[in-house]
ZADOVEX-419656 format. One record per residue (C-alpha): residue in one letter; z, x, y. Coordinates in pm, whole numbers, padded with zeros to 5 digits, always signed. Last residue first. Layout:
N
aZXY;...
% end
This chain:
314
i+06763+01417-02056;w+06800+01766-01910;k+07081+01642-01690;k+07299+01946-01781;r+07571+01702-01887;k+07316+01502-02082;f+07194+01809-02267;f+07552+01915-02358;f+07640+01565-02482;l+07333+01565-02707;f+07420+01914-02834;i+07773+01801-02926;m+07640+01474-03071;s+07415+01669-03310;s+07709+01875-03437;f+07920+01560-03486;i+07645+01381-03680;m+07596+01676-03916;l+07971+01731-03956;g+08015+01363-04041;v+07741+01382-04304;a+07910+01686-04462;i+08250+01512-04466;w+08086+01203-04612;f+07945+01404-04902;g+08275+01586-04958;y+08481+01266-04982;p+08535+01288-05356;n+08623+01658-05305;e+08477+01883-05574;s+08219+02035-05342;s+08474+02029-05058;p+08433+02405-04997;i+08162+02555-05223;v+08251+02735-05544;q+07988+02750-05815;y+07704+02837-05583;n+07361+02674-05558;m+07348+02616-05183;g+07307+02255-05066;f+07624+02251-04861;i+07494+02540-04649;g+07141+02400-04611;a+07272+02056-04512;i+07491+02223-04248;l+07194+02418-04110;t+06970+02111-04110;p+07241+01911-03934;p+07265+02190-03671;l+06883+02207-03617;f+06821+01832-03592;l+06927+01801-03228;i+06721+02109-03141;t+06403+01956-03280;v+06462+01623-03107;i+06522+01804-02777;t+06205+02011-02814;f+05993+01707-02906;i+06122+01522-02601;k+06055+01822-02375;i+05702+01856-02511;i+05634+01493-02425;e+05772+01534-02074;n+05571+01854-02027;q+05255+01667-02130;e+05324+01392-01878;l+05397+01645-01605;n+05077+01833-01688;i+04877+01508-01672;l+05031+01425-01335;g+04939+01772-01207;m+04582+01728-01331;f+04557+01405-01133;t+04707+01563-00823;d+04464+01856-00849;q+04176+01608-00878;l+04309+01413-00582;y+04327+01733-00374;e+03974+01827-00482;l+03859+01480-00377;r+04026+01524-00038;e+03865+01863+00017;f+03522+01733-00080;n+03560+01432+00150;f+03655+01657+00442;t+03349+01874+00376;t+03135+01560+00366;y+03275+01465+00708;e+03188+01806+00851;l+02832+01760+00725;l+02823+01414+00882;s+02922+01557+01220;t+02650+01823+01195;i+02393+01552+01118;d+02501+01356+01425;k+02456+01672+01633;l+02106+01714+01484;v+02020+01357+01585;i+02139+01434+01940;r+01917+01743+01942;l+01619+01525+01849;r+01692+01303+02147;e+01685+01612+02367;k+01356+01715+02206;r+01177+01397+02312;d+01067+01511+02660;e+00944+01841+02513;p+00688+01671+02289;f+00661+01839+01945;y+00352+02059+01912;a+00533+02372+02035;s+00769+02347+01739;r+01125+02482+01770;l+01281+02135+01739;i+01060+02066+01436;q+01218+02366+01260;s+01568+02243+01331;l+01462+01897+01214;v+01350+02031+00876;r+01668+02230+00814;q+01896+01949+00923;k+01706+01705+00706;d+01762+01918+00394;i+02126+01970+00491;i+02172+01592+00503;s+02017+01538+00159;e+02225+01817+00003;r+02539+01671+00158;i+02453+01328+00023;l+02394+01473-00325;m+02723+01666-00314;t+02908+01353-00208;n+02757+01172-00506;e+02866+01447-00748;q+03218+01457-00607;l+03237+01078-00624;n+03138+01087-00992;n+03399+01354-01069;i+03668+01146-00897;k+03560+00833-01084;l+03573+01021-01415;l+03925+01141-01333;s+04035+00786-01257;a+03882+00656-01582;q+04089+00906-01781;k+04405+00731-01672;p+04711+00893-01523;k+05045+00752-01643;k+05292+00602-01399;e+05002+00462-01199;r+05082+00337-00850;s+05022+00660-00659;l+04712+00737-00864;a+04577+00390-00780;k+04639+00444-00408;s+04442+00771-00415;i+04164+00606-00617;n+04137+00328-00358;k+04131+00581-00072;v+03852+00776-00244;e+03656+00454-00289;k+03690+00378+00082;t+03570+00730+00164;m+03271+00675-00064;n+03176+00364+00131;e+03199+00558+00458;l+02987+00838+00316;l+02718+00589+00213;d+02730+00429+00557;a+02685+00771+00721;d+02385+00839+00497;s+02234+00507+00612;e+02298+00596+00976;i+02125+00931+00915;r+01824+00748+00768;t+01809+00510+01064;e+01822+00803+01306;l+01541+00972+01113;l+01325+00659+01124;l+01394+00609+01494;l+01297+00971+01565;l+00976+00931+01366;i+00902+00604+01548;d+00947+00775+01883;v+00708+01050+01772;g+00454+00786+01668;d+00389+00683+02025;k+00546+00545+02341;f+00791+00311+02176;v+01022+00105+02396;e+01327-00014+02205;e+01456-00367+02155;g+01123-00473+02005;l+01284-00662+01721;k+00976-00584+01512;i+01037-00209+01548;k+01397-00251+01441;k+01286-00441+01133;v+01029-00171+01050;t+01303+00093+01072;d+01527-00112+00843;a+01250-00131+00582;f+01185+00243+00607;s+01554+00324+00566;r+01582+00078+00277;s+01354+00302+00079;d+01053+00250-00141;g+00885+00506-00360;q+00573+00720-00375;r+00575+00847-00018;y+00337+00964+00254;t+00427+00914+00618;f+00180+00969+00904;l+00302+00964+01265;v+00054+00975+01554;n+00155+01202+01845;d-00184+01381+01830;r-00091+01478+01476;i+00251+01432+01326;m+00282+01445+00948;f+00580+01347+00736;s+00608+01372+00357;v+00879+01183+00170;p+01034+01297-00158;y+01258+01085-00382;f+01614+01179-00448;h+01868+01022-00682;y+02187+00821-00663;g+02342+00623-00946;d+02186+00465-01254;q+02221+00113-01114;d+02038+00212-00795;g+02083+00441-00496;k+01820+00628-00299;l+01853+00953-00109;f+01552+01070+00086;n+01416+01421+00032;s+01220+01581+00314;n+00874+01725+00371;a+00737+01832+00708;n+00383+01891+00834;i+00327+01922+01208;t-00042+01913+01299;n-00227+02108+01569;n-00456+02246+01297;q-00166+02369+01082;e+00208+02372+01122;f+00444+02422+00828;y+00761+02275+00682;r+00886+02217+00329;a+00610+02427+00170;s+00680+02744+00369;s+01053+02686+00321;e+01014+02691-00057;i+01154+02386-00237;e+00825+02235-00354;v+00848+01857-00397;i+00564+01784-00153;e+00330+02036-00315;q+00349+01862-00652;p+00288+01520-00493;t-00031+01662-00335;q-00030+01728+00036;f-00218+01496+00266;s-00526+01605+00459;i-00617+01478+00804;d-00935+01370+00981;c-00806+01020+01061;k-01099+00828+00910;t-01159+01067+00619;e-00795+01125+00527;i-00720+00755+00558;w-01006+00660+00325;e-00909+00931+00076;e-00555+00792+00057;e-00676+00435+00021;e-00914+00535-00259;q-00642+00735-00436;s-00411+00435-00432;a-00111+00424-00201;s+00243+00435-00339;q+00367+00379+00016;l+00134+00522+00282;d+00269+00454+00631;v+00036+00512+00927;w+00224+00508+01256;m+00124+00501+01623;l-00241+00393+01658;n-00324+00317+02020;k-00650+00154+01917;l-00740+00010+01579;h-01107-00032+01495;g-01139+00258+01249;v-00816+00161+01074;e-00942-00190+01006;r-01071-00110+00658;v-00717-00024+00547;d-00611-00385+00588;t-00234-00380+00629;e-00200-00415+01007;k+00125-00414+01205;k+00193-00470+01572;v+00405-00282+01825;q+00445-00470+02151;k+00441-00335+02505;g+00065-00379+02544;e-00079-00354+02196;k+00061-00054+02018;y-00033+00021+01661;f+00145+00022+01329;f-00069+00060+01019;r+00059-00013+00671;v-00089+00121+00349;m+00000+00000+00000;
% end
């Protein structure tokens, strides 16, 4: 699917018929979402541009993530998308030529949908595709901020749950690990945009009058990076707390086993003495010898039990 956004007066209108691209004036944004090969070739011919291949878009080298060629800014960035299986990246390619924005992507994103909604509301004056690019990036950063806010709420809930639980549950540790992974993905996504935007800021092809707005976006990104660092530290603290609770529980179990073992040591010793195979053993001929031995066993255990309670070990 291909969508064209063009300016007509003060309004921004949309066209989806690729055959109309040659007749459109004041073109601002061409959005290719899972476009067919014919649509892609048509746009390349009519607009005199060349899109990168999907393999080139996902390259991690700096030279592939951002480059300038033929008065065109080419930038690739990963957008974070959430579904039932968790969060994952999908690549988006941006091109700015003659202040017209071209986006090439294989997936859908709420950030693009929200950007289109804001454009339709017409609350902002758009000069060209550069303004749309800035709006799209701002919307994406807002989305990342919302994700971090939701994760912070989950972290608070886990913290409260650990405070209430007498025994730590394995599910809490799995939640902490999952939140750490998601925070790492968000941080990676934000750093990726920071790197691309920093390079765009240094570009001679990017309009000077819009660079101040781009700096504001970079400041927002820096704030989010600091927030992710705070989340990491808090999750590590919760993980340490969880492991500490497990160690306390294990120590309590070991302490119980130790006390039980010690309590049975004196009776075992007494039973061993009276069970020796000698002809003469004190009270062996006594009719109350058995009960005397049992009494000694109980008495010896009670002495140790009293000693432990006095020391407040139990």
